[in-house]
Structures are given as C-alpha cells and as structure tokens.
N, C-alpha and C positions, 0 to 999 in steps of 0.2 A: 644423840644417837637415836636413829628410827628403831622402834621395836619391831621385830620381823615375825613373820609366821613360823611355827615350829617345823623343823626338818620333817620332810616325809608327808607333809600335809598339803592341802591346796585350796585356794580361793576359787569361786565359780562366779564369773562375772555374768551379766545379764545375757549375753549372746550364748555363754556356755550352758547358762540354765535354762534356755531354750531348748538346746540339744537334749539336756539330761531330762526334761520333762516329755520331750518327744519320745525318747526312748522308755521312760516309765511309763506313758501313755499306751504305747503299743504293746508293751509287756503286760500291763494291766487289762487292757481290753481282749487280749488273746486269752488269758487265764479266766477272765470272766466268761467269755465266750465258749468255755469249754467246762463250766460250772464248779470253777475253783472259788475258795471264798478267802479274802484278804484278811491277814492278821498283823500283829505287830508285837514283838517282844522287847524286855528291856535292854538298855545297854550295858547295865552291869548285872552280873551274874556272879554266884559263889564259885570259887575256884573248885572245889570239890565236885561241881557238875562236870568238870571237864578231864578230873583225874581219876575219880573213884570208880567209874565205869570203864576205864582205860581207853577213852574214845579217841584221844588225840595223842599222836606221835610223840616221843620225847624232843624231837626236833621242833614241832610246833609248840609244844609247851614251853620251851625254852625262849619263845618269842612272844608270848603274852604279857599284856600290860597288867601287873597285879600290884594290889596293896590292902593294907590292914583297913576295914571299915570299923571303927571303934563304936563300940555300945557299952557306955559305962566303963567298967574296969576291965573289960575283955573284949574282943573283937573277931571278926570273921574275914578271913581273906577273900577278896572278891577280885573280878577282873573284868576287863572291858572285853566285851564277847569277841573272841577269835575266830567264830565259825557262826553260820547262821542255822544250820540244819539241828544243833544239839539242842538249843534253846526251844526249837519247836517241839522237838520230842518230849521236852520237859513239860511244856504247855498241854502238849496232848495228853500226858501222863497225869497232870493235875487237873484238867479242866474237861477234856474232851475223850476220855476213854469210853465213857458209857455209850457213845456214838457209835463205836467201834470202827467206822470208816469216815475218813476226813480227807477232803482235797482242800489244800490250804497254799497260799501264795503270799508273799510279803516283798517289800523293796527295803532293804536295811543297810546299815553300814558295820564292817567287822574292822579290828585292830590288830595289826600285826607288826611287832617291832622289827625295824630294819636298822642295823648298826651304823650303815653308810649314810643313812638319810636320803639317798637317792632314790629309793623305791617308796611308793605310796605305803604311809602306816596306817593310814584310814582308806578303806576301800569299800565301795559301793558295790551292791549286787542285787539281783532279782533273783528271788528263789521260789521253787515251789516243791511242796512236799505231799505226797501221796501216802498215808498211813491207815493201814488195816486191810489192804490188800497187797498181794504180791504174785504176778505172774508175767509171763512173757507179753501178754496184752497191756499190762500196767507199764512196762518197760517201753513198749511200743508208742503208748499215749505220750509219755514224757518227752521222749526223744522227738516225736513229732511235734509236739506243743513248742519245744525249744526251737525247732528248725523253721516252724510258723512264724514266731517271733523275729528270728533272725531275718527270714526272707522278707516280712513286712517293713523291716529297717532298709531294705534294699541291698543286702548283703549278699554277695556272689562268691563262687569259687570256696564253698565252705568245705572242711573236711570233717568227718565224722569218723573217730576213732573208738575202737569198742574193745573190751577186755572184759575178764571175769575174775573177780577177786576171790569166789568160792573155788574155782578151777585152781588158782595160784595157790591157794592155802592148802588145798587137796594134794597138790605136788609137792608141796615142802613138807607137809605131813607124812608123804610116802617115802620120804628120806629118812625117817625115823629121828628126826631132829626134837628137841625139846621145844617146849612152847614159846621160851625167851627168844630161842634161835631162830625159830620160825619168823616171830614177830619182826626180829632185827633184819632177816633176809627178806621179808615182805616189804618193809619201809626202803630197803635199797632198790628192790625192783620198781616200785611205785615212784620213786624220786629219780628213776633212770639212771642210776650209778653204774653205768657199764663197766668202768675200770674196777669197781669193788666186786661185781661179778666174776670179771675175769681172774681176779686173785683168788676167789673160790674155787675156781676150777681146779686149780693146782692142788688144793685142800682135800677135795672129795672127787674121786674117780666117778662114782655113780652120779653126782652132781653135775660134773663136766660132761658124762657122756650121755645124760638123758634130759637132765633139766634145762641146761643152757640151749642146746638146740631147739626146744619147744618155745623157749622165751624168745629165740631170734625169729621164729617163724611169723610171717606176714601175709594175710592174704584175704579173700573175698569170697562170699557165698557158703552156704550150709556145707557143700561139698568139701570145703576147704576144712573144716572143722570135723567131718567124718574122716578125712585122711589124718587129722592130727588124732582122733580117737584110736584109730588103728594103729598110729605109731606109738602111741604111750600105753597101748593096752597091756602089755607083758609087764611092763614095769610099775604102771601106775594105775591098776583097774578102779580104784576109788574116784578117779576122776569122771566115770562114765554118767551120772547123775547131772553132775556140773556141766558137761559138754552137751547132754541133751536140752537142758535148759537153756544154754546159749544158743544152740541151733533153732530151737522153736522161736526165741527172740529175732534172730537173724531172718528166718522165714517171713516173719510178719513185717520186718522192715522193708524186706524186699517186695511183699506184697503191696504196701502202702508207698513204693517209690523212693525209698531212702537209700542213698549211695552212702557206704561205708568202707572202712578199712579196719581189719582185725588186726590188733596189734597186742599181743599178750602182755608184753612189757610196759604198755602204757598204763597209767593210772593218775592217782592223786594221793598225797600225804596224809590220808586219814585212815586209820586201822578199822573203822567201824563199817566199811563195806563188806558185804558178803555175797553178793551177786554181780550182775551184769554192771559194768562201769562204762561209761562213755564220757568223751571229751569232744569239743567243737573247736577247731581251728579254722584261722584265715590268715594267710601269708605267713604261716609257721608259728604265728603266736596264739595261744590258747585263749579263747574268749568266753569259756563256759565248760562245765561239766557237771557229772554226777554218776548215780549209780544206786544199787539197791542195799539195804542195810537192815536186814531182817532182825537181828539181835539188839539193837540200840534201846528200843523202848523196854525191852525186859531187862536190859542191863541198869536202867535206872529204877528199877522196882517196879514198872508196870507190867501189863500182860504180855503174852508172848504173841505179838503181832507183827506182821511184815510191814515194810515201808520202803518206799524209793523217793529220791528227789533229785534235784539238780540247781544249780546256781548260773547265771550268766552274768559276766564281769561288766558292769555299767562304766567304770572308769576307762576300760579299753575299748568298749563299744563306742564312747563319746569321740575318740579319735578316728573313726570309721564311717561314721553316718553323718548326714546333714538333716535339719529339721524339715518336716514336710507336713502337709495336712493330715491329722490323725483321722484315722476312719471312725466315725461315730460307734460307740458302743451298741452292740446288738439287743434288741429288745425282745422279739419272739423267742420262744424256748421250744425245742424239739428234742425227745429223749430217744435216742436210738439204740434199741436192742438187736443186739447180733446173734442169730439164731443157729450159727453154726461156727465151729472152730477152724475151719477150713481157711487156709490163706487167701484164697479167691474172694471169700466171702467178708473176709476182714478188708480187703482192698476196696470192696464196693462201699462198706460202711464208711471207709475214711474218704472215700471219693465223694460220695452224696454229703457228708458232713462238711466238707470244704464248700461245696456248691451252695449249702443252706447258709453257711457264715457268710460268704461273699454276697448274699442276697439281705443279711441284715439279721439273721437268726442266731439265736444261740443253739448250738448243735452239742448236745452232751451225750457221749457214748457210755452206755451202762456197762460198768466194771464191776458190778456186783454189790454197790452201796445202796444207801437211800435213794429214793427217787426224790426229784426236786419239788419243792412247793408249789402251788398254784399252777401245776402243770396240766395243758391241754392235748398236746400233740404227742402221740408215740409214732416211732418208725420201727417198724420191725425188717430185718434185713435177711435174706436167705430162708425165708419160710417155705413151707410145702407147696403153696398155692402160687405164689408169686415173688419175685426178688424183692421188691418193697411193697410192705402193707402199711399205709397210713390210718391210724385210729385216732379218731375225735373223742376224746374222753367226755366231752360234753354232751354230746349226742349218741355217743355209744355206737357209732358206725365204722364201717371197716372200708378202705377204698384201696384196691390193689394198683401198683404202677411198675413200669418197666424199666424207668431210667430217673435221673436226679431230676430233669427237667418235667417229667410228670409228676413227681412228688411235690416241687415248687408249686406248679400250677394247680394242684390239688388243695395245697394250703390256703393259696389266694382265693380258688373258687369258692370253697367251702367256709370262708369267712374269717381266716387268720387275720385279726386285729392285732399286727405286731407292737403296736404303741400301749395296747392296754394289756398285753400279757406280761406276767412276772418273769 
C-alpha cells in the first residue's frame, strides 16, 4: 500500500511553486518598497503564549496542534503556531521593544486542525505587523499596502469590508454584561453567527432593540458613521471615541481612493483586536484581513504600545493568480513627510508615493518612527511654500515642486543614483 500524505496538507508541484514564489515575490517587494523589514518566527511555540494572554478564542484553541515537549523528567506543552501575529508580538517584546517603532513582515505557515480533513490544516500567509504606532494613518497604510499587493497580482473586483472591534466591545459593555458574556457575544458576532444573535434578541429587549439594528447596518462614507453615532448616542454614549476613530480612518481611505463597505458584524475569530478591523474578499471568498490590536504586546508582559497588522492568505491567492514577470525591487529611497493631517494632503502624499514606486524608488511615508538608514532624499508634502518640497540631504538644498512629475524630474536631475542608494 502506498503511503499517502496527511489529510489537510498539500504538495506543491514545480508549476505551483512558481505561482507561490510569484505571489511571495510581489508581497515581499511591496513590503520592502514601503520600508518594512522581513522577519521569521519559530514553527513551535509554548502553548501559554496563546492562552495566558487570552489571545485566541476558545474555538481557535480547540483546533491547535499541541503536544508535550519532554525535558528530562518534565516538559512544557507546545503547539504548532496557529496564528502569525502573536509570535511576532512575542518577538517584539523580547528583542525589539527598545526600538519603539517597528515595521515588520513575514511569509509563514500556520497550523489549524480540521476534523474533516477537507480543509487545509497547514496554511500559508503573508503577514505585516506595524508595532509602536497606532492611528488612522497607520490603518490607511496597512490597507493601502494590502490592496497594492492584490492589485499587482492582477486581482480585480476586490471587496474591502470594515468594522471596528473597539466599537463592538463598547456596545456590548453598554449592555451591562459581564466580561465573559461580552467575550462570548463578541465571538458570535465576529464569527458571523446570525442565528445565535437572533436567539439573543428574545433574551434581551435592550439587546434586540438597540444592538442588533446597529449590527445589521451596512453602508459607506463617514456620513454613514455620523448617522450611526446619532442613532446610538442615547443608549451608548461610550461609543463616541471609537466612532470618531473609525470616521477618521474612513476619511483617509476615501482620500487615497480606496473603495470599502462598512459592515459592523464582519470580523475575524481573534479576541485581540481593539480598533479598526478590515477584510478583503474576491468573489465572496475571503483572501485576507487584519486590524488594530493595541493591547496584545502589553498582555505578554511588554510595554503599552499600539499595534496593527494583516495577513493575506497565499493558499487562496494561488488559485486566483497566474505567474507573471515580477517587477524588480526598488533601490532608491525617498522619505515622505506629511506636513498636514488634512485628507487632501494625505491623498497627495499617497499619490506621489505611488508614482515614485512605479519609477523604481522605495517611497516610505513617515508614520512617526525612526528614519531609514543611509537616507538621501526627503519629500515634504503640504508645506507652507509649496505642495511638494524635495530635500537633498547630501547637499542640504531644497527644491519646490508642483506635481509628482516635477518631483521625479528633480530626483533624476539632481543626481539620484538609484542603484547606489540604500
């Protein structure tokens, strides 16, 4: 009898590996083009990494591969990692916390048990984590990066769904429920268990009269959220700050040309999200998602630092794309500093960054962290004297520009040797 592969696993042929490497290459190039650094975490982690901080839902914990790792007469319970973000938060806490701000990305496999053996038990994903800063601009950067990757893979008709975990948690807290009940209801909502929510309606008149209508609302634009804020103001005044944060992110997404759908009942089965949650769909199939998780690092014993991230599901993307020539990695580096928080200036900054990347530059938008090493070119957007100002750190000279074409011409004219810049 022939020995077969394990249920829920897959072999990749040479042709399939070409597709995998193509997707991985596009993902890696896009991350490097925005100043992110590549990392890798172990396949095996201690189980308590996922339990002590309450980071995974009970449903997720029931699907982990765990075993006892013997060490002499005793041992520790370990698992094959069921999630990509939590090990990165551990890595940050152990080795990178002194940096304060970190832009990180990785390609990794995760392991989730499926009793049928029909779904993949080993799953590959490309993940991005931005730790040390949390703001609507950070949310916009991550969503924009994910859409850039998907666009360069040739995917069209994408759907971006937005929710807000902080808003959902505030709504549940406003009902006067205990922490355990809040967590249980949040899991139901994020898992899309509509039948369970209908059952709760009969148990709680307040829940049925106020929460369920809010969860059923779907729409687009900051105006929709303003209406939501007015609708819930009397029963749930504590949601105000979360809605303001949500509206700011949405306004930035509109400024940079992202289409989206607000769906408060959409989400993912992870308890650690605290802010904006976003998911990417194509043809009704989810191909990625992420959000803000400001409490995760602190729950692991680290400092109180905000963080956000996302993952794109490589296994699902492999069925949607075909290999093409990968665009060579960018070599020149331009550090873009946004001088105003106005949505119009954000739009101009992202527009010029896209133009620079198309010309082979690395265009990194300043999100408040450290400046890149070996940096020559700064680009200020929205200053007092000109819309764009190019600064040559080498000569300490400044050059105004009115559009992206003039910015690129200045870089070339003033001696931007892209092959020699870090």
